[in-house]
A tleap script that builds the chain and sets N, CA, C and O, in Angstrom:
source leaprc.protein.ff14SB
mol = sequence {
  NMET PRO ARG GLU LYS ALA GLU ALA SER SER
  ALA GLU SER TYR SER GLU ARG LYS ILE THR
  GLN ILE ARG GLU LEU LYS THR LEU LEU TRP
  GLY LEU ASP LEU ASP GLU GLY ILE ARG PHE
  GLU ALA GLU VAL PRO GLY PHE GLU LYS SER
  ALA PHE VAL PHE VAL THR LYS CYS ASP ASP
  LYS TYR CYS ILE SER VAL LYS GLU GLN ILE
  THR ASP GLU THR THR GLY GLU LYS ILE PRO
  GLY GLY LYS GLU GLN TRP LYS TYR PHE GLU
  THR ALA GLU ALA ALA TRP ASN TYR VAL SER
  LYS LEU LEU LYS HIE PRO PHE GLU ALA PHE
  TYR CTYR
}
set mol.1.N position { 0.851 -1.171 0.000 }
set mol.1.CA position { 0.000 0.000 0.000 }
set mol.1.C position { 0.899 1.237 0.000 }
set mol.1.O position { 1.737 1.380 0.891 }
set mol.2.N position { 0.746 2.123 -0.966 }
set mol.2.CA position { 1.577 3.327 -1.000 }
set mol.2.C position { 1.239 4.238 0.165 }
set mol.2.O position { 0.093 4.324 0.606 }
set mol.3.N position { 2.240 4.896 0.634 }
set mol.3.CA position { 2.050 5.858 1.721 }
set mol.3.C position { 2.231 7.243 1.152 }
set mol.3.O position { 3.246 7.534 0.519 }
set mol.4.N position { 1.262 8.089 1.371 }
set mol.4.CA position { 1.348 9.466 0.906 }
set mol.4.C position { 1.848 10.323 2.055 }
set mol.4.O position { 1.430 10.163 3.201 }
set mol.5.N position { 2.736 11.218 1.729 }
set mol.5.CA position { 3.240 12.139 2.751 }
set mol.5.C position { 3.274 13.529 2.137 }
set mol.5.O position { 3.908 13.742 1.104 }
set mol.6.N position { 2.608 14.451 2.758 }
set mol.6.CA position { 2.572 15.811 2.234 }
set mol.6.C position { 3.341 16.732 3.171 }
set mol.6.O position { 3.221 16.638 4.392 }
set mol.7.N position { 4.118 17.607 2.593 }
set mol.7.CA position { 4.826 18.619 3.375 }
set mol.7.C position { 3.811 19.667 3.815 }
set mol.7.O position { 2.891 19.996 3.066 }
set mol.8.N position { 3.973 20.183 5.011 }
set mol.8.CA position { 3.023 21.156 5.552 }
set mol.8.C position { 2.964 22.420 4.710 }
set mol.8.O position { 1.901 23.026 4.576 }
set mol.9.N position { 4.103 22.827 4.135 }
set mol.9.CA position { 4.124 24.088 3.408 }
set mol.9.C position { 4.016 23.898 1.893 }
set mol.9.O position { 4.197 24.847 1.130 }
set mol.10.N position { 3.723 22.684 1.467 }
set mol.10.CA position { 3.702 22.423 0.037 }
set mol.10.C position { 2.561 21.482 -0.312 }
set mol.10.O position { 2.190 20.615 0.479 }
set mol.11.N position { 2.018 21.660 -1.490 }
set mol.11.CA position { 0.961 20.779 -1.964 }
set mol.11.C position { 1.546 19.516 -2.588 }
set mol.11.O position { 0.808 18.579 -2.892 }
set mol.12.N position { 2.877 19.480 -2.783 }
set mol.12.CA position { 3.515 18.319 -3.370 }
set mol.12.C position { 3.548 17.168 -2.378 }
set mol.12.O position { 3.617 17.383 -1.168 }
set mol.13.N position { 3.498 15.939 -2.897 }
set mol.13.CA position { 3.585 14.769 -2.045 }
set mol.13.C position { 4.357 13.684 -2.787 }
set mol.13.O position { 4.595 13.782 -3.991 }
set mol.14.N position { 4.735 12.668 -2.059 }
set mol.14.CA position { 5.389 11.547 -2.692 }
set mol.14.C position { 4.723 10.278 -2.203 }
set mol.14.O position { 4.076 10.266 -1.156 }
set mol.15.N position { 4.883 9.226 -2.955 }
set mol.15.CA position { 4.347 7.944 -2.517 }
set mol.15.C position { 5.472 6.926 -2.535 }
set mol.15.O position { 6.438 7.061 -3.285 }
set mol.16.N position { 5.337 5.922 -1.713 }
set mol.16.CA position { 6.321 4.860 -1.694 }
set mol.16.C position { 5.590 3.523 -1.748 }
set mol.16.O position { 4.441 3.396 -1.326 }
set mol.17.N position { 6.284 2.556 -2.272 }
set mol.17.CA position { 5.728 1.220 -2.408 }
set mol.17.C position { 6.616 0.242 -1.665 }
set mol.17.O position { 7.839 0.276 -1.796 }
set mol.18.N position { 6.004 -0.617 -0.893 }
set mol.18.CA position { 6.740 -1.609 -0.107 }
set mol.18.C position { 7.251 -2.727 -1.011 }
set mol.18.O position { 6.551 -3.187 -1.914 }
set mol.19.N position { 8.475 -3.149 -0.750 }
set mol.19.CA position { 9.107 -4.235 -1.497 }
set mol.19.C position { 9.505 -5.305 -0.487 }
set mol.19.O position { 10.164 -5.010 0.510 }
set mol.20.N position { 9.103 -6.548 -0.748 }
set mol.20.CA position { 9.470 -7.641 0.155 }
set mol.20.C position { 10.154 -8.797 -0.577 }
set mol.20.O position { 10.532 -9.790 0.044 }
set mol.21.N position { 10.310 -8.668 -1.879 }
set mol.21.CA position { 10.928 -9.737 -2.675 }
set mol.21.C position { 12.281 -9.270 -3.212 }
set mol.21.O position { 12.390 -8.182 -3.776 }
set mol.22.N position { 13.300 -10.093 -3.034 }
set mol.22.CA position { 14.650 -9.770 -3.514 }
set mol.22.C position { 14.655 -9.505 -5.018 }
set mol.22.O position { 15.288 -8.560 -5.487 }
set mol.23.N position { 13.959 -10.328 -5.754 }
set mol.23.CA position { 13.951 -10.185 -7.220 }
set mol.23.C position { 13.419 -8.816 -7.645 }
set mol.23.O position { 13.972 -8.171 -8.536 }
set mol.24.N position { 12.336 -8.383 -6.993 }
set mol.24.CA position { 11.763 -7.075 -7.313 }
set mol.24.C position { 12.728 -5.951 -6.936 }
set mol.24.O position { 12.896 -4.992 -7.689 }
set mol.25.N position { 13.357 -6.075 -5.770 }
set mol.25.CA position { 14.317 -5.066 -5.327 }
set mol.25.C position { 15.463 -4.933 -6.322 }
set mol.25.O position { 15.866 -3.823 -6.669 }
set mol.26.N position { 15.982 -6.057 -6.775 }
set mol.26.CA position { 17.088 -6.048 -7.734 }
set mol.26.C position { 16.660 -5.413 -9.055 }
set mol.26.O position { 17.405 -4.624 -9.638 }
set mol.27.N position { 15.471 -5.754 -9.522 }
set mol.27.CA position { 14.952 -5.180 -10.771 }
set mol.27.C position { 14.803 -3.666 -10.654 }
set mol.27.O position { 15.164 -2.931 -11.573 }
set mol.28.N position { 14.273 -3.200 -9.522 }
set mol.28.CA position { 14.091 -1.758 -9.318 }
set mol.28.C position { 15.432 -1.040 -9.247 }
set mol.28.O position { 15.578 0.048 -9.805 }
set mol.29.N position { 16.410 -1.628 -8.575 }
set mol.29.CA position { 17.730 -1.003 -8.483 }
set mol.29.C position { 18.340 -0.858 -9.875 }
set mol.29.O position { 18.886 0.193 -10.209 }
set mol.30.N position { 18.248 -1.905 -10.680 }
set mol.30.CA position { 18.825 -1.868 -12.031 }
set mol.30.C position { 18.153 -0.789 -12.888 }
set mol.30.O position { 18.791 -0.222 -13.776 }
set mol.31.N position { 16.874 -0.501 -12.629 }
set mol.31.CA position { 16.152 0.444 -13.475 }
set mol.31.C position { 15.939 1.820 -12.868 }
set mol.31.O position { 15.119 2.587 -13.373 }
set mol.32.N position { 16.656 2.157 -11.796 }
set mol.32.CA position { 16.445 3.448 -11.128 }
set mol.32.C position { 16.637 4.631 -12.071 }
set mol.32.O position { 17.576 4.667 -12.866 }
set mol.33.N position { 15.739 5.583 -11.965 }
set mol.33.CA position { 15.880 6.868 -12.654 }
set mol.33.C position { 16.401 7.885 -11.641 }
set mol.33.O position { 16.463 7.605 -10.444 }
set mol.34.N position { 16.772 9.057 -12.126 }
set mol.34.CA position { 17.341 10.087 -11.264 }
set mol.34.C position { 16.390 10.572 -10.167 }
set mol.34.O position { 16.844 11.029 -9.119 }
set mol.35.N position { 15.084 10.479 -10.395 }
set mol.35.CA position { 14.122 10.979 -9.419 }
set mol.35.C position { 13.495 9.858 -8.581 }
set mol.35.O position { 12.448 10.060 -7.967 }
set mol.36.N position { 14.120 8.691 -8.552 }
set mol.36.CA position { 13.608 7.556 -7.801 }
set mol.36.C position { 14.636 7.101 -6.768 }
set mol.36.O position { 15.808 7.472 -6.837 }
set mol.37.N position { 14.187 6.304 -5.824 }
set mol.37.CA position { 15.106 5.776 -4.835 }
set mol.37.C position { 14.526 4.577 -4.112 }
set mol.37.O position { 13.348 4.248 -4.250 }
set mol.38.N position { 15.377 3.939 -3.344 }
set mol.38.CA position { 15.005 2.785 -2.533 }
set mol.38.C position { 15.570 3.034 -1.138 }
set mol.38.O position { 16.677 3.552 -0.996 }
set mol.39.N position { 14.810 2.664 -0.113 }
set mol.39.CA position { 15.336 2.769 1.246 }
set mol.39.C position { 14.968 1.521 2.024 }
set mol.39.O position { 13.930 0.900 1.791 }
set mol.40.N position { 15.845 1.168 2.957 }
set mol.40.CA position { 15.576 0.059 3.861 }
set mol.40.C position { 16.421 0.244 5.109 }
set mol.40.O position { 17.336 1.067 5.137 }
set mol.41.N position { 16.105 -0.530 6.140 }
set mol.41.CA position { 16.874 -0.496 7.371 }
set mol.41.C position { 17.827 -1.677 7.384 }
set mol.41.O position { 17.502 -2.748 6.872 }
set mol.42.N position { 19.012 -1.484 7.971 }
set mol.42.CA position { 19.996 -2.557 8.016 }
set mol.42.C position { 20.939 -2.364 9.192 }
set mol.42.O position { 21.118 -1.255 9.694 }
set mol.43.N position { 21.529 -3.456 9.615 }
set mol.43.CA position { 22.617 -3.404 10.589 }
set mol.43.C position { 23.884 -3.197 9.770 }
set mol.43.O position { 24.255 -4.055 8.969 }
set mol.44.N position { 24.548 -2.067 9.966 }
set mol.44.CA position { 25.726 -1.724 9.175 }
set mol.44.C position { 26.923 -1.591 10.120 }
set mol.44.O position { 26.853 -0.861 11.108 }
set mol.45.N position { 28.016 -2.290 9.821 }
set mol.45.CA position { 29.206 -2.169 10.673 }
set mol.45.C position { 29.619 -0.696 10.829 }
set mol.45.O position { 29.635 0.068 9.864 }
set mol.46.N position { 29.951 -0.325 12.071 }
set mol.46.CA position { 30.363 1.055 12.347 }
set mol.46.C position { 29.225 1.949 12.811 }
set mol.46.O position { 29.454 3.087 13.220 }
set mol.47.N position { 27.987 1.434 12.747 }
set mol.47.CA position { 26.827 2.191 13.203 }
set mol.47.C position { 26.267 1.481 14.426 }
set mol.47.O position { 25.973 0.286 14.374 }
set mol.48.N position { 26.116 2.226 15.546 }
set mol.48.CA position { 25.663 1.627 16.793 }
set mol.48.C position { 24.301 0.980 16.684 }
set mol.48.O position { 24.113 -0.178 17.059 }
set mol.49.N position { 23.363 1.732 16.173 }
set mol.49.CA position { 21.997 1.233 16.042 }
set mol.49.C position { 21.778 0.829 14.592 }
set mol.49.O position { 22.681 0.917 13.761 }
set mol.50.N position { 20.596 0.396 14.314 }
set mol.50.CA position { 20.221 0.111 12.938 }
set mol.50.C position { 20.366 1.396 12.121 }
set mol.50.O position { 20.239 2.497 12.655 }
set mol.51.N position { 20.628 1.247 10.847 }
set mol.51.CA position { 20.826 2.415 9.977 }
set mol.51.C position { 19.805 2.396 8.847 }
set mol.51.O position { 19.271 1.347 8.487 }
set mol.52.N position { 19.548 3.561 8.303 }
set mol.52.CA position { 18.752 3.672 7.086 }
set mol.52.C position { 19.717 3.634 5.913 }
set mol.52.O position { 20.757 4.292 5.933 }
set mol.53.N position { 19.372 2.867 4.898 }
set mol.53.CA position { 20.177 2.794 3.683 }
set mol.53.C position { 19.318 3.341 2.548 }
set mol.53.O position { 18.203 2.871 2.319 }
set mol.54.N position { 19.844 4.335 1.843 }
set mol.54.CA position { 19.151 4.950 0.710 }
set mol.54.C position { 19.956 4.668 -0.550 }
set mol.54.O position { 21.169 4.876 -0.582 }
set mol.55.N position { 19.276 4.196 -1.581 }
set mol.55.CA position { 19.921 3.941 -2.872 }
set mol.55.C position { 19.283 4.881 -3.884 }
set mol.55.O position { 18.071 4.849 -4.098 }
set mol.56.N position { 20.100 5.710 -4.498 }
set mol.56.CA position { 19.617 6.644 -5.516 }
set mol.56.C position { 20.585 6.632 -6.688 }
set mol.56.O position { 21.617 5.961 -6.662 }
set mol.57.N position { 20.231 7.379 -7.697 }
set mol.57.CA position { 21.099 7.500 -8.859 }
set mol.57.C position { 21.398 8.980 -9.063 }
set mol.57.O position { 20.488 9.809 -9.057 }
set mol.58.N position { 22.669 9.308 -9.241 }
set mol.58.CA position { 23.051 10.683 -9.535 }
set mol.58.C position { 23.985 10.637 -10.738 }
set mol.58.O position { 24.979 9.911 -10.750 }
set mol.59.N position { 23.650 11.410 -11.721 }
set mol.59.CA position { 24.342 11.345 -13.003 }
set mol.59.C position { 24.288 9.895 -13.490 }
set mol.59.O position { 23.201 9.330 -13.606 }
set mol.60.N position { 25.411 9.299 -13.769 }
set mol.60.CA position { 25.416 7.907 -14.229 }
set mol.60.C position { 25.914 6.950 -13.160 }
set mol.60.O position { 26.245 5.803 -13.460 }
set mol.61.N position { 25.970 7.409 -11.912 }
set mol.61.CA position { 26.459 6.570 -10.823 }
set mol.61.C position { 25.335 6.228 -9.858 }
set mol.61.O position { 24.319 6.919 -9.788 }
set mol.62.N position { 25.537 5.166 -9.130 }
set mol.62.CA position { 24.623 4.775 -8.071 }
set mol.62.C position { 25.195 5.294 -6.757 }
set mol.62.O position { 26.375 5.102 -6.462 }
set mol.63.N position { 24.357 5.944 -5.982 }
set mol.63.CA position { 24.785 6.525 -4.711 }
set mol.63.C position { 24.087 5.766 -3.585 }
set mol.63.O position { 22.864 5.626 -3.583 }
set mol.64.N position { 24.867 5.287 -2.641 }
set mol.64.CA position { 24.303 4.620 -1.477 }
set mol.64.C position { 24.683 5.445 -0.255 }
set mol.64.O position { 25.857 5.646 0.057 }
set mol.65.N position { 23.657 5.904 0.410 }
set mol.65.CA position { 23.822 6.730 1.599 }
set mol.65.C position { 23.349 5.930 2.808 }
set mol.65.O position { 22.212 5.461 2.844 }
set mol.66.N position { 24.222 5.778 3.787 }
set mol.66.CA position { 23.885 5.082 5.022 }
set mol.66.C position { 23.814 6.130 6.116 }
set mol.66.O position { 24.772 6.868 6.347 }
set mol.67.N position { 22.673 6.192 6.789 }
set mol.67.CA position { 22.474 7.205 7.829 }
set mol.67.C position { 22.054 6.550 9.133 }
set mol.67.O position { 21.205 5.659 9.171 }
set mol.68.N position { 22.681 7.026 10.194 }
set mol.68.CA position { 22.356 6.524 11.525 }
set mol.68.C position { 20.875 6.726 11.811 }
set mol.68.O position { 20.267 7.698 11.363 }
set mol.69.N position { 20.312 5.798 12.558 }
set mol.69.CA position { 18.915 5.894 12.938 }
set mol.69.C position { 18.822 6.529 14.320 }
set mol.69.O position { 19.403 6.032 15.284 }
set mol.70.N position { 18.082 7.634 14.404 }
set mol.70.CA position { 17.876 8.282 15.693 }
set mol.70.C position { 16.371 8.375 15.946 }
set mol.70.O position { 15.567 8.148 15.042 }
set mol.71.N position { 16.004 8.705 17.165 }
set mol.71.CA position { 14.592 8.820 17.515 }
set mol.71.C position { 14.214 10.285 17.646 }
set mol.71.O position { 14.852 11.041 18.379 }
set mol.72.N position { 13.169 10.677 16.928 }
set mol.72.CA position { 12.641 12.038 17.027 }
set mol.72.C position { 12.039 12.196 18.420 }
set mol.72.O position { 11.133 11.451 18.796 }
set mol.73.N position { 12.540 13.161 19.181 }
set mol.73.CA position { 12.087 13.344 20.560 }
set mol.73.C position { 10.623 13.765 20.654 }
set mol.73.O position { 9.971 13.501 21.664 }
set mol.74.N position { 10.106 14.407 19.630 }
set mol.74.CA position { 8.721 14.862 19.651 }
set mol.74.C position { 7.747 13.743 19.298 }
set mol.74.O position { 6.751 13.535 19.990 }
set mol.75.N position { 8.048 13.018 18.204 }
set mol.75.CA position { 7.109 12.008 17.712 }
set mol.75.C position { 7.447 10.591 18.155 }
set mol.75.O position { 6.580 9.718 18.149 }
set mol.76.N position { 8.702 10.354 18.540 }
set mol.76.CA position { 9.124 9.009 18.897 }
set mol.76.C position { 9.430 8.127 17.693 }
set mol.76.O position { 9.752 6.950 17.850 }
set mol.77.N position { 9.330 8.696 16.488 }
set mol.77.CA position { 9.594 7.925 15.263 }
set mol.77.C position { 11.091 7.813 14.996 }
set mol.77.O position { 11.876 8.676 15.388 }
set mol.78.N position { 11.466 6.726 14.317 }
set mol.78.CA position { 12.851 6.570 13.894 }
set mol.78.C position { 13.072 7.431 12.657 }
set mol.78.O position { 12.309 7.358 11.694 }
set mol.79.N position { 14.123 8.245 12.692 }
set mol.79.CA position { 14.435 9.118 11.573 }
set mol.79.C position { 15.939 9.064 11.295 }
set mol.79.O position { 16.715 8.699 12.178 }
set mol.80.N position { 16.360 9.427 10.063 }
set mol.80.CA position { 17.799 9.484 9.777 }
set mol.80.C position { 18.426 10.717 10.415 }
set mol.80.O position { 17.825 11.791 10.441 }
set mol.81.N position { 19.631 10.551 10.922 }
set mol.81.CA position { 20.344 11.672 11.516 }
set mol.81.C position { 21.677 11.211 12.063 }
set mol.81.O position { 21.982 10.018 12.048 }
set mol.82.N position { 22.464 12.138 12.541 }
set mol.82.CA position { 23.752 11.768 13.117 }
set mol.82.C position { 24.749 11.318 12.067 }
set mol.82.O position { 24.896 11.952 11.022 }
set mol.83.N position { 25.430 10.226 12.351 }
set mol.83.CA position { 26.487 9.705 11.492 }
set mol.83.C position { 25.949 9.293 10.119 }
set mol.83.O position { 24.848 8.754 10.002 }
set mol.84.N position { 26.753 9.560 9.086 }
set mol.84.CA position { 26.371 9.129 7.742 }
set mol.84.C position { 27.600 8.723 6.945 }
set mol.84.O position { 28.722 9.131 7.243 }
set mol.85.N position { 27.360 7.915 5.928 }
set mol.85.CA position { 28.436 7.407 5.085 }
set mol.85.C position { 27.897 7.352 3.655 }
set mol.85.O position { 26.746 6.974 3.438 }
set mol.86.N position { 28.720 7.727 2.689 }
set mol.86.CA position { 28.318 7.750 1.287 }
set mol.86.C position { 29.240 6.849 0.481 }
set mol.86.O position { 30.455 6.849 0.679 }
set mol.87.N position { 28.655 6.087 -0.423 }
set mol.87.CA position { 29.434 5.246 -1.333 }
set mol.87.C position { 28.868 5.431 -2.733 }
set mol.87.O position { 27.658 5.569 -2.913 }
set mol.88.N position { 29.748 5.433 -3.714 }
set mol.88.CA position { 29.332 5.597 -5.104 }
set mol.88.C position { 29.809 4.400 -5.913 }
set mol.88.O position { 30.917 3.899 -5.717 }
set mol.89.N position { 28.956 3.954 -6.821 }
set mol.89.CA position { 29.266 2.796 -7.654 }
set mol.89.C position { 28.993 3.130 -9.111 }
set mol.89.O position { 28.022 3.815 -9.433 }
set mol.90.N position { 29.850 2.646 -9.977 }
set mol.90.CA position { 29.734 2.922 -11.411 }
set mol.90.C position { 28.609 2.138 -12.086 }
set mol.90.O position { 28.026 2.602 -13.065 }
set mol.91.N position { 28.308 0.953 -11.562 }
set mol.91.CA position { 27.315 0.090 -12.211 }
set mol.91.C position { 26.262 -0.385 -11.219 }
set mol.91.O position { 26.474 -0.371 -10.007 }
set mol.92.N position { 25.124 -0.807 -11.761 }
set mol.92.CA position { 24.065 -1.381 -10.926 }
set mol.92.C position { 24.572 -2.663 -10.274 }
set mol.92.O position { 24.236 -2.945 -9.123 }
set mol.93.N position { 25.360 -3.427 -10.980 }
set mol.93.CA position { 25.884 -4.676 -10.439 }
set mol.93.C position { 26.756 -4.428 -9.208 }
set mol.93.O position { 26.632 -5.133 -8.206 }
set mol.94.N position { 27.630 -3.437 -9.279 }
set mol.94.CA position { 28.498 -3.107 -8.144 }
set mol.94.C position { 27.666 -2.605 -6.963 }
set mol.94.O position { 27.938 -2.969 -5.819 }
set mol.95.N position { 26.663 -1.779 -7.227 }
set mol.95.CA position { 25.786 -1.280 -6.160 }
set mol.95.C position { 25.027 -2.443 -5.523 }
set mol.95.O position { 24.903 -2.520 -4.301 }
set mol.96.N position { 24.523 -3.342 -6.360 }
set mol.96.CA position { 23.781 -4.503 -5.859 }
set mol.96.C position { 24.674 -5.390 -4.991 }
set mol.96.O position { 24.228 -5.888 -3.957 }
set mol.97.N position { 25.910 -5.591 -5.393 }
set mol.97.CA position { 26.827 -6.420 -4.612 }
set mol.97.C position { 27.003 -5.856 -3.202 }
set mol.97.O position { 27.101 -6.616 -2.239 }
set mol.98.N position { 27.044 -4.540 -3.078 }
set mol.98.CA position { 27.170 -3.909 -1.762 }
set mol.98.C position { 25.856 -4.040 -0.978 }
set mol.98.O position { 25.849 -4.483 0.170 }
set mol.99.N position { 24.755 -3.649 -1.614 }
set mol.99.CA position { 23.439 -3.637 -0.959 }
set mol.99.C position { 23.025 -5.037 -0.520 }
set mol.99.O position { 22.524 -5.212 0.591 }
set mol.100.N position { 23.224 -6.024 -1.367 }
set mol.100.CA position { 22.748 -7.377 -1.066 }
set mol.100.C position { 23.409 -7.954 0.188 }
set mol.100.O position { 22.826 -8.808 0.856 }
set mol.101.N position { 24.611 -7.498 0.510 }
set mol.101.CA position { 25.292 -7.970 1.725 }
set mol.101.C position { 24.670 -7.383 2.988 }
set mol.101.O position { 24.856 -7.927 4.077 }
set mol.102.N position { 23.940 -6.287 2.858 }
set mol.102.CA position { 23.308 -5.640 4.015 }
set mol.102.C position { 21.915 -6.182 4.307 }
set mol.102.O position { 21.404 -6.012 5.414 }
set mol.103.N position { 21.302 -6.830 3.331 }
set mol.103.CA position { 19.925 -7.310 3.479 }
set mol.103.C position { 19.865 -8.551 4.361 }
set mol.103.O position { 20.652 -9.482 4.189 }
set mol.104.N position { 18.941 -8.562 5.292 }
set mol.104.CA position { 18.678 -9.714 6.152 }
set mol.104.C position { 17.221 -10.115 5.945 }
set mol.104.O position { 16.340 -9.261 5.845 }
set mol.105.N position { 16.981 -11.404 5.881 }
set mol.105.CA position { 15.612 -11.898 5.670 }
set mol.105.C position { 14.902 -12.064 7.003 }
set mol.105.O position { 15.541 -12.494 7.963 }
set mol.106.N position { 13.636 -11.753 7.117 }
set mol.106.CA position { 12.860 -11.075 6.082 }
set mol.106.C position { 13.235 -9.596 6.055 }
set mol.106.O position { 13.571 -9.019 7.089 }
set mol.107.N position { 13.178 -8.999 4.903 }
set mol.107.CA position { 13.521 -7.590 4.798 }
set mol.107.C position { 12.300 -6.821 4.320 }
set mol.107.O position { 11.335 -7.385 3.805 }
set mol.108.N position { 12.382 -5.523 4.510 }
set mol.108.CA position { 11.319 -4.635 4.074 }
set mol.108.C position { 12.006 -3.401 3.500 }
set mol.108.O position { 12.749 -2.711 4.197 }
set mol.109.N position { 11.755 -3.139 2.245 }
set mol.109.CA position { 12.325 -1.960 1.595 }
set mol.109.C position { 11.181 -1.146 1.012 }
set mol.109.O position { 10.059 -1.632 0.867 }
set mol.110.N position { 11.486 0.094 0.684 }
set mol.110.CA position { 10.483 0.970 0.096 }
set mol.110.C position { 11.062 1.643 -1.134 }
set mol.110.O position { 12.189 2.137 -1.124 }
set mol.111.N position { 10.265 1.652 -2.190 }
set mol.111.CA position { 10.622 2.268 -3.459 }
set mol.111.C position { 9.848 3.580 -3.547 }
set mol.111.O position { 8.632 3.608 -3.361 }
set mol.112.N position { 10.566 4.664 -3.833 }
set mol.112.CA position { 9.894 5.972 -3.920 }
set mol.112.C position { 10.312 6.700 -5.173 }
set mol.112.O position { 9.853 7.815 -5.422 }
savepdb mol mol.pdb
quit
């Protein structure tokens, strides 16, 4: 089920779609456009708590951003913040090789 999120000061919104199958995740990563992305949570070495992993495309490279997971003091929700790490890959295959090592079953990712 897509989740709609609207910014308070803007009429624009985005939707995301849940991904639970490895095959679908791999297909989406290979076909990413510049205005699309994938996110999931993972245990990443060097990060104390679980981290958010974002996969996007910039120019002709794949960008993987790992961000520490912190708790919003007002809402209690998990949000990205604190420590972050960026990795760039020339090909979808190289990006997939990195991402696939972070995935633990069962996993839950979101395509936006």
